[in-house]
C-alpha positions as CSV (number, residue, x, y, z in Angstrom):
1,M,-12.8,-19.4,-22.4
2,N,-9.5,-17.5,-22.8
3,N,-7.2,-19.2,-20.3
4,N,-3.9,-17.6,-21.4
5,I,-3.2,-14.0,-22.3
6,T,-0.1,-13.7,-24.4
7,A,2.4,-10.9,-24.5
8,T,2.9,-11.2,-28.3
9,P,3.0,-7.6,-29.7
10,K,0.2,-6.7,-32.2
11,D,2.5,-4.1,-33.6
12,S,6.2,-3.8,-33.3
13,N,6.2,0.0,-33.4
14,T,7.0,1.2,-29.9
15,N,4.9,4.3,-30.2
16,T,1.9,2.2,-31.3
17,V,2.4,-0.1,-28.2
18,D,2.5,3.0,-26.0
19,E,-0.6,4.4,-27.6
20,R,-2.4,1.1,-27.2
21,F,-1.4,1.0,-23.5
22,T,-2.6,4.6,-22.9
23,N,-5.9,3.8,-24.6
24,C,-6.4,0.7,-22.5
25,V,-5.6,2.4,-19.2
26,N,-7.9,5.3,-20.2
27,Y,-10.6,2.7,-21.0
28,M,-10.2,1.2,-17.5
29,Y,-10.3,4.6,-15.8
30,S,-13.3,5.9,-17.7
31,Q,-15.4,2.8,-18.2
32,L,-14.9,0.9,-15.0
33,P,-16.0,2.0,-11.5
34,M,-12.8,2.9,-9.6
35,Y,-13.0,3.4,-5.8
36,H,-9.9,5.6,-5.6
37,R,-11.5,8.0,-8.0
38,I,-15.2,8.0,-7.3
39,G,-15.5,6.4,-3.9
40,A,-18.4,4.3,-2.6
41,A,-20.1,3.9,-6.0
42,A,-17.3,1.6,-7.0
43,Y,-17.4,-0.6,-3.9
44,K,-18.7,-4.2,-4.4
45,E,-20.2,-6.0,-1.4
46,D,-19.4,-9.5,-2.7
47,L,-16.8,-11.5,-4.6
48,N,-19.2,-12.6,-7.4
49,N,-17.5,-10.5,-10.2
50,T,-14.0,-11.6,-9.1
51,I,-15.1,-15.2,-9.1
52,A,-16.7,-14.9,-12.5
53,L,-13.6,-13.1,-13.9
54,C,-11.2,-15.8,-12.6
55,N,-13.4,-18.6,-13.8
56,H,-13.3,-17.0,-17.3
57,F,-9.5,-17.1,-17.2
58,G,-9.2,-20.6,-15.8
59,N,-8.8,-19.6,-12.1
60,P,-5.1,-18.4,-12.4
61,Q,-5.0,-17.8,-8.7
62,N,-5.2,-21.5,-7.8
63,G,-1.7,-22.2,-9.0
64,L,0.0,-19.4,-7.1
65,K,1.9,-19.7,-3.9
66,C,0.8,-16.5,-2.1
67,I,1.5,-14.4,1.0
68,H,-1.7,-12.3,1.7
69,I,-1.3,-9.0,3.5
70,A,-4.0,-6.9,5.0
71,G,-4.2,-4.1,7.6
72,T,-4.8,-0.4,8.0
73,N,-1.3,0.9,7.6
74,G,2.0,-0.7,6.7
75,K,0.8,-3.4,4.3
76,T,2.4,-1.9,1.2
77,S,5.8,-1.6,3.0
78,I,5.6,-5.2,4.3
79,S,4.5,-6.4,0.8
80,H,7.6,-4.8,-0.8
81,I,9.9,-6.0,1.9
82,L,8.8,-9.6,1.6
83,A,8.9,-9.5,-2.1
84,S,12.4,-8.0,-2.0
85,I,13.7,-10.7,0.4
86,L,12.2,-13.5,-1.6
87,Q,13.7,-12.1,-4.8
88,H,17.2,-11.8,-3.2
89,A,16.8,-15.4,-2.0
90,G,16.7,-16.4,-5.7
91,Y,12.9,-16.8,-6.3
92,K,10.9,-15.3,-9.2
93,T,8.7,-13.2,-7.0
94,A,5.4,-11.4,-8.0
95,L,4.0,-8.4,-6.2
96,Y,0.5,-7.0,-6.3
97,T,-0.2,-3.7,-4.5
98,S,-2.5,-0.7,-4.7
99,P,-3.0,2.1,-5.4
100,H,-0.3,3.2,-7.8
101,L,1.3,6.7,-7.7
102,V,2.4,7.5,-11.2
103,D,2.1,4.4,-13.5
104,F,-0.7,1.9,-13.4
105,R,1.9,-0.9,-13.9
106,E,3.3,-0.2,-10.4
107,R,0.5,-2.4,-9.1
108,I,1.7,-5.6,-10.9
109,M,5.4,-6.4,-10.7
110,I,7.7,-9.4,-11.0
111,N,11.2,-9.2,-9.5
112,G,10.9,-5.4,-9.4
113,A,9.9,-5.0,-13.0
114,M,6.4,-3.6,-13.9
115,I,4.0,-5.7,-16.0
116,D,4.6,-5.7,-19.7
117,K,2.5,-3.1,-21.6
118,E,1.6,-5.5,-24.4
119,Y,0.2,-8.0,-21.9
120,V,-2.0,-5.3,-20.4
121,C,-3.2,-4.3,-23.9
122,N,-4.0,-7.8,-25.0
123,F,-5.7,-8.6,-21.8
124,I,-8.1,-5.6,-22.1
125,D,-8.6,-5.7,-25.9
126,D,-9.2,-9.4,-26.1
127,N,-11.8,-9.4,-23.4
128,K,-13.7,-6.1,-23.7
129,S,-16.9,-7.8,-24.7
130,F,-16.8,-10.1,-21.6
131,F,-16.0,-7.1,-19.3
132,E,-18.9,-5.1,-20.8
133,T,-21.3,-8.0,-20.1
134,L,-20.1,-8.5,-16.5
135,H,-19.6,-4.9,-15.5
136,P,-16.7,-5.4,-13.1
137,S,-14.9,-2.6,-11.2
138,F,-11.5,-1.3,-12.0
139,F,-10.1,-3.2,-9.0
140,E,-11.7,-6.5,-9.9
141,I,-10.3,-6.4,-13.4
142,T,-6.8,-5.4,-12.1
143,V,-6.8,-8.3,-9.7
144,A,-7.7,-10.8,-12.4
145,L,-5.0,-9.2,-14.7
146,A,-2.4,-9.7,-12.0
147,F,-3.3,-13.3,-11.3
148,C,-3.2,-14.1,-15.0
149,Y,0.1,-12.4,-15.5
150,F,1.7,-14.1,-12.5
151,R,0.4,-17.5,-13.7
152,D,1.6,-17.0,-17.3
153,C,5.0,-15.8,-16.1
154,N,5.3,-18.9,-13.9
155,V,6.4,-17.1,-10.7
156,D,7.7,-19.0,-7.7
157,Y,5.9,-16.8,-5.1
158,A,3.3,-14.0,-5.2
159,V,3.0,-11.3,-2.5
160,I,-0.6,-10.0,-2.6
161,E,-1.7,-6.9,-0.8
162,V,-5.4,-6.4,0.1
163,G,-7.0,-3.4,-1.5
164,L,-9.8,-2.5,1.1
165,G,-10.8,-4.5,4.1
166,G,-10.2,-8.2,3.7
167,R,-13.2,-10.5,3.8
168,L,-14.8,-9.0,0.7
169,D,-11.7,-7.7,-1.0
170,S,-11.2,-9.0,-4.5
171,T,-7.9,-10.5,-3.6
172,N,-9.6,-12.8,-1.0
173,I,-10.2,-15.6,-3.4
174,I,-6.6,-16.9,-3.0
175,T,-5.6,-19.6,-0.6
176,P,-2.2,-18.3,0.7
177,F,0.4,-20.3,2.6
178,L,0.8,-17.3,5.0
179,S,-1.5,-14.4,6.0
180,V,-0.3,-11.1,7.5
181,I,-2.5,-8.4,9.2
182,T,-0.5,-5.3,10.1
183,N,-2.6,-3.2,12.4
184,I,-6.2,-1.9,12.8
185,G,-7.3,1.7,12.7
186,L,-10.5,3.5,11.9
187,E,-10.8,3.6,8.1
188,H,-13.5,3.2,5.5
189,T,-16.0,2.9,8.3
190,Q,-19.0,3.1,5.8
191,F,-17.9,-0.3,4.5
192,L,-15.9,-2.0,7.3
193,G,-17.7,-0.9,10.4
194,D,-17.5,2.0,12.8
195,T,-15.5,0.4,15.6
196,I,-12.0,-1.1,15.8
197,P,-13.3,-4.6,16.6
198,K,-15.7,-4.5,13.6
199,I,-12.9,-3.5,11.3
200,A,-10.6,-6.1,12.7
201,K,-13.3,-8.8,12.0
202,E,-13.5,-7.7,8.4
203,K,-9.7,-7.8,8.0
204,A,-9.6,-11.1,9.8
205,G,-11.6,-12.4,6.8
206,I,-8.3,-13.3,5.1
207,I,-7.5,-15.9,7.8
208,K,-7.8,-19.3,6.3
209,D,-8.1,-22.9,7.6
210,N,-4.8,-24.2,8.9
211,I,-2.8,-21.2,7.4
212,P,-0.5,-19.3,9.8
213,V,-1.3,-15.7,10.3
214,V,1.0,-12.9,11.6
215,I,-0.5,-9.9,13.5
216,G,1.8,-6.9,13.3
217,E,0.5,-5.0,16.4
218,T,-1.1,-6.3,19.6
219,Q,-4.1,-4.0,20.3
220,A,-6.5,-4.3,23.2
221,D,-9.5,-3.9,20.9
222,T,-8.4,-6.5,18.3
223,I,-6.5,-9.3,20.1
224,D,-9.6,-11.3,21.0
225,V,-11.1,-10.8,17.5
226,F,-8.0,-12.3,15.9
227,K,-7.6,-15.1,18.4
228,T,-11.2,-16.1,18.0
229,V,-11.1,-16.2,14.2
230,A,-7.7,-18.0,14.2
231,I,-9.0,-20.7,16.6
232,A,-12.1,-21.2,14.5
233,H,-9.9,-21.8,11.5
234,H,-7.2,-23.8,13.3
235,A,-4.8,-21.2,12.1
236,P,-1.5,-20.7,14.1
237,I,-1.3,-17.1,15.1
238,Y,1.8,-15.0,15.8
239,F,2.1,-11.5,17.2
240,A,5.1,-9.7,15.8
241,D,5.5,-7.0,18.5
242,T,5.6,-9.5,21.3
243,T,8.0,-11.7,19.3
244,F,10.8,-9.2,18.7
245,E,12.6,-6.9,21.0
246,V,14.1,-3.8,19.3
247,S,17.2,-1.9,20.6
248,D,20.0,0.5,19.5
249,I,17.8,2.5,17.1
250,Q,19.8,4.9,15.0
251,Q,17.6,7.1,12.8
252,S,18.3,10.0,10.5
253,I,16.2,11.6,7.8
254,D,17.4,9.0,5.2
255,K,18.6,6.0,7.1
256,L,17.3,3.6,9.8
257,E,19.4,1.0,11.7
258,F,18.4,-1.1,14.7
259,N,18.8,-4.5,16.3
260,A,15.9,-6.9,16.5
261,M,16.0,-10.0,18.6
262,N,13.5,-12.8,18.5
263,K,12.7,-13.3,22.2
264,N,11.7,-16.9,21.6
265,T,14.7,-18.2,19.6
266,L,17.3,-15.4,20.6
267,V,18.1,-15.0,16.9
268,K,19.3,-11.4,16.4
269,Y,19.2,-9.2,13.3
270,H,21.0,-6.0,12.6
271,V,18.7,-4.1,10.3
272,N,19.9,-1.5,7.8
273,S,17.0,0.0,5.9
274,K,16.2,2.9,3.5
275,L,12.6,2.8,4.8
276,V,13.3,5.4,7.5
277,G,9.9,6.3,8.9
278,H,9.8,5.4,12.6
279,Y,6.7,3.3,11.9
280,E,8.8,1.1,9.6
281,I,10.4,-0.5,12.6
282,K,7.1,-2.3,13.3
283,N,6.7,-3.2,9.6
284,I,10.2,-4.6,9.4
285,C,9.7,-6.7,12.6
286,T,6.4,-8.0,11.2
287,S,8.3,-8.9,8.0
288,L,10.9,-10.8,10.0
289,V,8.3,-12.9,11.7
290,A,6.8,-13.7,8.3
291,V,10.2,-14.6,6.9
292,E,10.9,-17.0,9.8
293,I,7.6,-18.7,9.2
294,C,8.4,-19.1,5.5
295,Q,11.7,-20.7,6.5
296,S,9.8,-23.1,8.9
297,L,7.7,-24.0,5.9
298,G,10.7,-25.1,3.9
299,I,11.5,-22.0,1.9
300,N,15.2,-21.4,1.7
301,I,15.9,-17.8,2.7
302,P,19.5,-17.2,3.7
303,L,20.4,-14.4,6.1
304,E,22.2,-12.5,3.4
305,A,18.9,-12.4,1.4
306,I,17.1,-10.9,4.4
307,Y,19.7,-8.2,4.8
308,E,19.9,-7.4,1.1
309,G,16.1,-7.4,0.8
310,L,15.7,-5.0,3.7
311,K,18.6,-2.7,2.5
312,T,17.3,-2.4,-1.0
313,T,13.6,-1.9,-0.4
314,V,12.7,1.6,-1.5
315,L,9.1,2.9,-1.7
316,R,8.0,6.1,-3.5
317,G,5.7,8.1,-1.3
318,R,6.8,6.6,2.0
319,W,9.0,9.3,3.7
320,D,10.2,10.0,0.2
321,I,12.7,12.8,0.0
322,I,12.3,14.6,-3.3
323,H,14.3,17.8,-2.7
324,R,17.2,19.0,-0.6
325,D,18.0,22.5,0.8
326,P,15.2,22.7,1.8
327,V,14.3,19.1,2.4
328,V,10.9,18.2,0.9
329,V,9.5,14.9,2.1
330,C,6.4,13.2,0.7
331,D,4.4,10.7,2.7
332,I,1.1,9.0,1.8
333,G,-0.1,8.4,5.4
334,H,-3.7,9.6,5.1
335,N,-5.8,8.1,7.9
336,A,-5.6,9.1,11.6
337,H,-3.1,6.3,12.5
338,G,-0.9,7.0,9.5
339,L,-0.9,10.8,9.9
340,K,-0.1,10.5,13.6
341,T,2.9,8.3,12.9
342,T,4.1,10.7,10.1
343,L,3.8,13.7,12.5
344,E,5.8,11.7,15.1
345,M,8.5,11.2,12.4
346,I,8.5,14.9,11.6
347,N,9.2,15.6,15.3
348,L,12.4,13.6,15.1
349,V,13.8,15.8,12.3
350,K,15.8,19.0,13.0
351,Y,14.6,22.0,11.0
352,D,14.2,25.8,11.4
353,K,10.6,26.1,10.1
354,L,8.0,23.5,9.1
355,H,5.9,24.0,6.0
356,I,3.0,21.6,5.3
357,V,1.5,21.0,1.9
358,F,-1.8,19.2,2.5
359,G,-4.8,17.8,0.6
360,A,-7.4,15.1,1.2
361,V,-10.3,13.2,-0.4
362,N,-13.9,14.2,0.4
363,D,-14.8,11.1,2.4
364,K,-12.0,11.7,4.9
365,D,-13.1,12.6,8.5
366,L,-10.7,15.4,9.5
367,S,-12.7,16.5,12.5
368,K,-10.3,15.1,15.0
369,I,-7.1,14.7,12.9
370,V,-6.7,18.4,12.5
371,Y,-6.0,18.9,16.2
372,D,-2.9,16.7,15.9
373,F,-1.2,19.1,13.5
374,P,1.3,21.7,14.8
375,K,0.1,25.3,15.2
376,D,3.4,26.9,14.4
377,A,3.8,25.4,10.9
378,K,3.0,27.3,7.7
379,Y,0.2,25.6,5.7
380,Y,-0.5,25.3,2.0
381,F,-3.8,23.6,1.3
382,C,-4.5,22.0,-2.0
383,Q,-6.7,19.5,-3.7
384,P,-5.6,16.4,-5.7
385,D,-6.7,16.0,-9.3
386,L,-9.5,13.5,-9.1
387,P,-13.3,13.6,-8.6
388,R,-13.1,12.5,-4.9
389,A,-10.8,15.4,-4.0
390,M,-11.9,17.5,-1.0
391,D,-12.5,21.0,-2.1
392,V,-9.7,23.2,-0.9
393,E,-12.2,25.6,0.7
394,V,-13.7,22.8,2.7
395,L,-10.3,21.5,3.7
396,A,-9.3,25.0,4.9
397,E,-12.5,25.2,7.0
398,H,-11.7,21.9,8.7
399,F,-8.2,23.2,9.8
400,A,-9.7,26.6,10.8
401,T,-11.7,24.8,13.5
402,A,-8.3,23.9,15.1
403,G,-7.1,27.4,14.7
404,I,-4.9,26.7,11.7
405,I,-5.0,29.1,8.8
406,G,-3.1,28.6,5.5
407,K,-2.9,29.5,1.9
408,K,-5.2,27.8,-0.6
409,F,-4.3,26.3,-4.0
410,V,-6.3,24.4,-6.5
411,F,-3.3,22.4,-7.8
412,C,-0.9,20.5,-5.5
413,I,2.2,21.4,-7.5
414,D,1.3,25.1,-7.1
415,A,1.2,24.7,-3.4
416,L,4.6,23.0,-3.3
417,K,6.1,25.7,-5.6
418,D,4.9,28.4,-3.2
419,A,6.2,26.5,-0.2
420,L,9.6,26.2,-1.9
421,T,9.6,29.9,-2.5
422,C,8.8,30.7,1.1
423,A,11.1,28.2,2.7
424,D,14.7,28.7,3.7
425,K,17.3,26.0,3.1
426,N,17.2,24.7,6.7
427,D,13.4,24.4,6.7
428,L,11.4,21.2,6.2
429,I,8.5,20.9,3.7
430,Y,6.1,17.9,4.3
431,V,3.7,17.0,1.5
432,G,0.9,14.6,2.3
433,G,-2.7,14.0,3.5
434,S,-3.5,11.7,0.6
435,N,-2.0,9.2,-1.8
436,F,-3.2,11.4,-4.6
437,V,-1.6,14.6,-3.4
438,V,1.8,12.7,-3.4
439,A,0.9,11.2,-6.8
440,D,0.2,14.6,-8.3
441,I,3.5,16.0,-7.0
442,L,5.5,13.0,-8.3
443,K,3.9,13.2,-11.7
444,A,4.6,16.9,-11.9
445,I,8.3,16.6,-11.1
C-alpha cells in the first residue's frame, strides 16, 4: 500500500516536469470516465471506488478537519470565501472545488496556491496499475489525489466542495466538523430526482451525526426535508437567510458593499466584496453563519480576517469582467436558478445594447429557461469544445421557440469576437450558459 505520495522531482528539467504533467492530465482525461465531458456514462451510483482508493492510500481523509459544502448554486463561492477567511486567520487552508476552468490544478489548492505538478505526476505514474485494475472515474481519482495532498502537506483545515448531489458524491466519505447546503434547484434530475424535495434529500446526504449544518436559503419545498434529516442525525441546523438581515446595499459592476446583522446576536458586519453578483449576498451571509459556528467551535477567526477574506476573494467565471469598452462579463451560471440570478444582475447594469454569447451542454433542459431571456438583446450562439456540447443548431432551435434568433458559431471565441465587432463601447456583452463556454473563452484570451 502506497500511503504517501512524495513531491520529489523525477527530473529537475522544468520542461520535462511540464511534459510529464501534461501527459498525466491527458491520461486522466482520455482514460478515465469524466462526467463533465461525457455525461451520464461517468456517473457512479455508489462510493465503492472512492472507498477502495482511499483505503489504498491509507484513508487520508480521516485526518482532515473539513467543512463540507453542497448545493445547487453558490457552493464554489462559499468554498472560496471560507477558505480565504481561514487563510487570513493564519491557518494553512486546503480547498477542493470542481470543475476547473483553465488548469486542472485549480481544483486542488492550499492557501491559494495550486497543487504541485510533480505531486500530480507521481500520484498518477506510481499508481497507474492500481487505477487500471479498479477502473475509477476522473472525479474519484481527483478526490483521492486531493485528500492525499492535503494530508501530506499537513493542512490545518480543508474546505471540500461536493461535485454532484451529496449522498453519493465521492467527497462524502469525510466526516466534517461543519456541513453547508446552499440552496436547491432542479439539476441533474436523471441522477438526483425530478422534484425539489427529492434533490434536497440527496444533498442532505452530507448531514452527519451531531455535526452542525448551515442551510443557505429557506425554501418551502426543502425546509421539512432538511429538518427531518437533521433531527434524525441530531445535527444542529441553522438557516442563514433567517439569521442575517441585510441593509444598505451598494452595488456596481465591479463592487458590492452592504451591512449584514445577525438578528440573534445583533453582531453587525460591513461587507466589502469583489464578488459582485447580486446572488453573492446570500452566499456571503451563508459564509458568515458558517464562520460564526467555526468560532463557537473554538476556531480563532478575528474580525479582520473575516473582512480581509471577503475583500480578497476573487473567482474566475463568476461575474468575471474580462474586457472594458465594451464591458464583457463571463458568468458560469448554467441551470435555471443560476441563469435567472445572472439575468437579474444584468438588469442592474446600465448599458445601451445587450449582446449575449451563449452555449450549453446537451443534457441541459432549455425548454423553459429560454423564455427568461430578453427579446431585445443580440444573440451569438456557440458550442463549447467537449463531447457533451449541445450542437449550435439545436441550441438555436431551442431559443427560436421563444422567438429569439441569433448568429451561430461553432467556436465560442469566434462568437465573442463577432460580438466585440458589433458592439459599441457603451454596450454590455454577457458570455455564459455553461462552465465550458466560459472556460473556452478564458483559455483563448
